[in-house]
Backbone as a ProteinNet text record, in pm:
[ID]
protein_1_A
[PRIMARY]
XXXXXXXXXXXXXXXXXXXXXXXXXXXXXXXXXXXXXXXXXXXXXXXXXXXXXXXXXXXXXXXXXXXXXXXXXXXXXXXXXXXXXXXXXXXXXXXXXXXXXXXXXXXXXXXXXXXXXXXXXXXXXXXXXXXXXXXX
[TERTIARY]
5161.1	5043.7	5015.9	4993.7	4990.7	4783.4	4752.9	4628.5	4570.4	4469.8	4408	4297.3	4280.4	4129.9	4131.6	3967.2	3913.9	3868	3894.5	3843.2	3712.7	3599.6	3466.6	3443.7	3376.1	3355.6	3247.3	3240.9	3091	3061.8	3012.3	2994.3	2856.1	2769.7	2630.5	2605.3	2727.8	2709.8	2726	2797.3	2820.5	2694	2603.8	2469.4	2372.5	2377.9	2293	2331.1	2430.3	2494.2	2443	2467.7	2435.2	2296.3	2216.5	2063.5	2029.9	2096.2	2033.2	2105.8	2242.7	2289.5	2248.1	2255.5	2220.9	2080.4	1991.3	1851.4	1868.3	1941.9	1960.6	2023.2	2139.8	2221.3	2168.2	2080.1	2031.8	1920.6	1835.7	1764.5	1831	1933.6	2021.3	2070.4	2111.4	2157.3	2048.1	1941.3	1827.8	1788.7	1793.4	1741.6	1839.6	1969.5	2060	2026.7	2011.9	1967.6	1866.9	1750.2	1625.4	1662.9	1748.5	1747.1	1835.1	1929.8	1992.7	1917.5	1832.3	1730.1	1632.2	1599.8	1531.6	1599.7	1694.1	1801.5	1813.4	1846.7	1878.5	1731.7	1620.4	1472	1438.4	1493	1450.5	1548.3	1676.3	1774.2	1718.3	1670.1	1608.5	1487	1422.3	1275.6	1282.6	1408.9	1410.8	1479.9	1573.3	1649.6	1517.7	1412.5	1291.8	1216.4	1210.7	1113.7	1175.5	1299.7	1384.2	1371.9	1377.1	1390	1228.2	1150	1035.7	958.4	996.7	1015.5	1027.1	1168.4	1248.3	1126	1077.6	1004.2	890.6	827.2	690.2	708.9	795.1	818.7	813.6	857.1	870.4	732.8	731.5	589.3	542.1	385.7	326.9	176.3	145	28.7	-90	-133.5	-232.4	-165.6	-238.4	-245.6	-198.8	-266	-285.6	-115.9	-85.2	43.8	143.4	125.8	234.1	233.8	136.6	112.6	190.5	151.4	202.5	362	412.2	544	654.2	549.5	622.3	610.1	498.3	507	607.2	629	721.1	877.2	890	1026.2	1052.5	924.9	962.5	982.5	898.7	923.6	1063.3	1120.5	1240.9	1357.4	1339	1437.6	1453.8	1334.8	1335.9	1335.1	1320.6	1345.6	1469.3	1581.3	1674.4	1691.7	1643.1	1634	1537.3	1413.9	1298.7	1143.6	1057.7	960	864.5	823.9	733.5	576.4	551.1	424.7	395.4	516.2	494.7	459	460.3	436.7	293.1	260.5	117.1	45.2	126.3	81.4	193.7	130	221.9	118.9	168.6	97.1	157.5	124.8	164.3	111.6	153	84.4	139	96.8	179.1	142.6	56	19.1	69	184.4	245.9	285.8	285	351.4	450.1	556.7	698.3	745.1	747.5	773.2	707.3	587.6	473.2	511.3	590	597	548.3	487.4	438.2	579.1	529.9	624.4	564.1	624.3	551.8	609.1	533	556.2	525.5	617.6	559.1	605.8	517.5	506	523.8	569.6	562.2	581.3	474.3	449.4	484.1	582.4	600.6	599.9	537.9	528.3	662.1	765.1	868.9	842.2	821.9	799.2	904.5	840.4	985.6	1035.7	1158.9	1196.4	1164.5	1169.7	1145	1010.6	887.3	767.4	725.3	751.7	713.6	773.6	891.6	972.6	921.5	853.6	784.5	659.4	610.7	449.1	370.3	244.8	169.2	224.1	289.6	309.1	260.5	205.9	144.2	234.9	369.7	490.1	495.6	487.6	534.6	594.7	669.3	709.1	651.6	557	543.9	669	694.7	818.9	745.5	756.2	718.9	856.9	810.9	931.5	879.7	912.3	869.7	986.2	968.5	1048.2	973.4	1020.6	978.4	1078.2	1006.1	1102.6	1012	1090.5	1038.7	1047
-1645.8	-1584.2	-1704	-1650.6	-1715.4	-1753.4	-1854.5	-1879.3	-1867.8	-1805.5	-1791.6	-1869	-1919.7	-1985.9	-1936.1	-1949.7	-1902.4	-2030.6	-2039.6	-2137.4	-2115.4	-2168.7	-2143.6	-2236	-2152.4	-2218.6	-2254.1	-2409.7	-2483.2	-2516.1	-2417.3	-2461.4	-2544.9	-2505.3	-2576.9	-2688.1	-2750	-2873.3	-2987.2	-2936	-3053.6	-3098.4	-3001.5	-3015.1	-3068.2	-3038.4	-3115.1	-3275.1	-3294.5	-3444.3	-3501.8	-3434.4	-3493.7	-3517.9	-3415.3	-3436.7	-3550	-3600.2	-3700.9	-3826.5	-3847.3	-3949.4	-4000.7	-3918.8	-3933	-4015.1	-3985.7	-4042.5	-4180.8	-4211.7	-4349.7	-4443	-4372.5	-4428.7	-4469.1	-4331	-4413.1	-4500.8	-4509.5	-4593.6	-4737.5	-4747.9	-4871	-4942.8	-4821.7	-4859.9	-4911	-4809.8	-4881.8	-5043.4	-5059.5	-5204.4	-5296.6	-5245	-5357.2	-5383.8	-5248.9	-5276.7	-5361.9	-5323.4	-5418.6	-5564.2	-5610.7	-5721.2	-5800.4	-5726.3	-5797.9	-5829.8	-5733	-5754.1	-5866.7	-5877.4	-5970	-6131.7	-6121.8	-6251.7	-6301.2	-6183	-6226.5	-6294.8	-6214.5	-6282.5	-6390	-6454.5	-6597.7	-6674.1	-6661.6	-6748.7	-6759.8	-6643.3	-6662.3	-6755.5	-6760.2	-6826.6	-6959.2	-6991.8	-7131	-7212.9	-7126.3	-7177.9	-7186.8	-7099.7	-7135.4	-7250.4	-7242.7	-7358.2	-7498.9	-7521	-7631.3	-7668.6	-7573.6	-7592.3	-7629.9	-7569.2	-7607.8	-7747.4	-7784.4	-7947	-8046	-8017.3	-8089.1	-8083.8	-7983.1	-7973.9	-8072.4	-8021	-8072.3	-8228.3	-8274.8	-8467.1	-8518.4	-8408	-8505.4	-8526.8	-8645.8	-8652.4	-8566.1	-8523.8	-8432.7	-8481.9	-8412.1	-8442.1	-8463.2	-8364.5	-8326.8	-8257.6	-8201	-8108.2	-7988.9	-7932.5	-7777	-7773.5	-7864.5	-7860.8	-7879.6	-7939.6	-7925.9	-7793	-7753.2	-7623.4	-7511.7	-7533.5	-7408.6	-7405.9	-7584.9	-7599.4	-7523.5	-7554.7	-7491.9	-7353.6	-7280.4	-7136.8	-7075.4	-7132.8	-7079.3	-7095.5	-7207	-7245.8	-7109	-7103.7	-6999.2	-6868.1	-6830.2	-6690.3	-6656.4	-6783.4	-6769.3	-6762	-6841	-6844.9	-6712.5	-6641.6	-6537.6	-6400.9	-6407.7	-6275.3	-6185.5	-6247.3	-6148.8	-6101.4	-6123.5	-6052.5	-6007.5	-6072.3	-6011.2	-6023.4	-5945.7	-5934.6	-6040.6	-6096.7	-6213.9	-6167.6	-6028.3	-5966.1	-5993.9	-6008.1	-6014.3	-6169.3	-6257.4	-6384.5	-6407.6	-6436.8	-6418.6	-6554.4	-6677.5	-6788.1	-6908.9	-6991.8	-7119.4	-7233.3	-7336.5	-7424.8	-7583.3	-7655.2	-7766.8	-7905.2	-7990	-8093.6	-8229.6	-8289.9	-8406.2	-8526.4	-8548.6	-8630.9	-8625.6	-8530.7	-8506.6	-8639.8	-8673	-8799.3	-8777.5	-8858	-8807.1	-8940.7	-8981.2	-9091.1	-9236.6	-9210.2	-9305.4	-9316.7	-9239.8	-9245.6	-9127.3	-9121.1	-9024.8	-8948.9	-8821.8	-8709.8	-8620.1	-8515.4	-8377	-8267.3	-8179.4	-8045.1	-7929	-7827.2	-7710.7	-7573.1	-7496.1	-7407.9	-7245	-7173.1	-7038.5	-6923	-6836.3	-6705.9	-6577.4	-6510	-6392.9	-6249.1	-6149.8	-6045.7	-5947.7	-5944.2	-5833.1	-5712.4	-5592	-5490.1	-5419.4	-5314.2	-5272.4	-5134.5	-5127.3	-4986.5	-4905.2	-4902.7	-4792.2	-4868.1	-4832.7	-4884.6	-4828	-4690.1	-4631.4	-4677.7	-4742.6	-4776.1	-4907.8	-4994.2	-5126	-5095.1	-5074.5	-5079.7	-5197.9	-5172	-5311.3	-5388.4	-5347	-5423.9	-5440.2	-5311.3	-5246.5	-5262.1	-5231.3	-5175.3	-5335.9	-5432.8	-5565	-5686.7	-5741.4	-5891	-5978.7	-6099.3	-6203.2	-6330.7	-6359.6	-6469.5	-6601.7	-6720.4	-6843.6	-6945.7	-7019.9	-7106.3	-7249	-7353.4	-7487.2	-7574.3	-7671.4	-7770.8	-7918.9	-8019.7	-8154.2	-8243.9	-8349.1	-8417.5	-8563.6	-8659.5	-8836.7	-8822.2
-4862.2	-4816.1	-4680.4	-4593.8	-4471.2	-4447.8	-4419.7	-4397.2	-4276	-4274.3	-4129.7	-4111.8	-3979.6	-3947.5	-3826.1	-3795.9	-3693.4	-3608.6	-3492.8	-3383.6	-3360.2	-3403.6	-3357.8	-3209.1	-3115.5	-3002.9	-2976.5	-2942.2	-2921.5	-2777.1	-2703.9	-2563.2	-2565.9	-2655.5	-2650	-2673.7	-2764.5	-2826.2	-2716.5	-2625.7	-2526.8	-2424.9	-2420.2	-2351.7	-2415.6	-2571.2	-2645	-2635.1	-2669.7	-2642.9	-2521.7	-2390.2	-2306.6	-2276.2	-2311.1	-2327.1	-2383.7	-2499.8	-2551	-2513.8	-2443	-2412.6	-2277.5	-2187.5	-2048.8	-2011.8	-2071.5	-2026.9	-2092.5	-2239.6	-2247.9	-2175.3	-2113.8	-2030.9	-1900.2	-1835.2	-1703.7	-1732.9	-1827.6	-1879.5	-1853.1	-1922.5	-1942.2	-1782.2	-1739.2	-1597.1	-1497.8	-1513.7	-1412.3	-1448.1	-1588.9	-1640.7	-1572.6	-1581.1	-1523.2	-1362.9	-1290.2	-1164.8	-1107.4	-1207.7	-1170.2	-1211.9	-1320.1	-1352.5	-1266.6	-1183.5	-1093.8	-959.8	-955.1	-837.6	-870.8	-999.3	-1054	-998.4	-1047.3	-1030.1	-901.6	-805.7	-697	-601.6	-626.3	-577.9	-619.4	-779.1	-828.6	-735.7	-702.9	-650.9	-489.3	-442.1	-318	-303.4	-408.3	-392.9	-445.8	-529.9	-565.6	-454.6	-373.6	-253.7	-124.1	-123.6	-42.5	-81.5	-185.6	-249.1	-210.4	-236.7	-223.4	-51.1	-0.6	163.4	203.9	144.8	176.9	151.3	19.7	-12.5	71	122.6	225	349.4	384	505.5	497.4	372.6	336.5	342.8	292	300.8	445.3	538.3	681.8	720.6	790.2	880.6	955.5	910.1	1003.5	1048.2	1170.7	1217.4	1122.9	1076.5	938.1	845.8	749.5	626.7	674.7	806.6	833.3	908.2	970.6	1023.5	925	826.5	709	643.3	630.8	564	646.4	775.8	883.6	868.4	875.1	867.8	753	630.5	522.7	510.2	541.5	543.3	657.5	782.3	875.5	799.9	689.8	662.6	563.2	455	355.9	393.2	537.3	585.2	634.6	698.3	772	668.1	543	440.5	359.4	344.8	225.7	323.2	456.7	529.3	487.3	500.5	497.5	351.5	246	124.2	60.6	119.6	29.6	154.5	131.4	201	206.7	333.2	333.4	272.1	302.8	255.2	120	42.6	-111.2	-172.9	-93.9	-114.2	-140	-271.9	-331	-289.5	-295.4	-310.1	-256.3	-168.8	-163.9	-168.5	-270.9	-296.1	-277.6	-189.4	-160.4	-214.1	-302.6	-370.6	-347.3	-215.9	-168.2	-273.5	-379	-468.4	-582.3	-603.9	-749.3	-784.1	-929.6	-979.9	-1061.7	-1035.8	-1095.6	-1158.5	-1276.4	-1353.2	-1284.3	-1257.9	-1206.9	-1056.8	-993.5	-842	-787	-659.7	-577.4	-535.2	-526.7	-490.7	-420.9	-378.4	-305.7	-354.9	-414.8	-492.2	-407.4	-410.4	-350	-442	-456.8	-545.5	-447.3	-507.8	-447.7	-539.6	-538	-598.2	-519.4	-597.8	-532.6	-613	-532.8	-658.3	-603.3	-695.1	-683.9	-729.5	-633	-650	-743.7	-859.5	-962.9	-909.1	-911.1	-850.8	-937.3	-1066.3	-1156	-1255.3	-1160.1	-1196.6	-1353.1	-1376.2	-1511.2	-1622	-1606.5	-1726.6	-1801.7	-1694.7	-1786.3	-1782.6	-1870.5	-1893.6	-1888.2	-1807.5	-1806.1	-1704.8	-1624	-1507.8	-1374.1	-1376.7	-1242.4	-1130.2	-1152	-1034.1	-977.1	-1022	-992.9	-1105	-1093.6	-1127.8	-1088.8	-1115.4	-1057.3	-1066.3	-961.5	-1014.4	-923.9	-1001.6	-953.4	-953.7	-829.9	-835.3	-767.6	-805.1	-767.1	-728.4	-660.2	-630.1	-596.6	-641.7	-625.4	-541.5	-478.4	-412	-369.4	-387.1	-348.7	-231.8
[MASK]
++++++++++++++++++++++++++++++++++++++++++++++++++++++++++++++++++++++++++++++++++++++++++++++++++++++++++++++++++++++++++++++++++++++++

């Protein structure tokens, strides 16, 4: 006796699987892209704060000249990768104390716009990145 079986064609199954897997895959890939952008911006801002504190410890005519020199160096350092309009705060503290000795501290705050703003709730479309450097 010969057994017969019928092949059932399942054309709709692949569409259901794709409908379930693709949104999760796209969310995962978009998260990787956004995290890479965050790390890149963080590295650029750390470099900018280090260069800015080197500029801040140089002798200047007054505090305004020091502030302008630091602003100029930060703008020239971050321009290739980031937009200068998103720098929200630059703080220069020439009287910062490290191990009982006077030092200068430069802090930079930057608002990184999110590429996929609707994925991360409560961030208002930006992530704030803070970077600081201290030098004696």
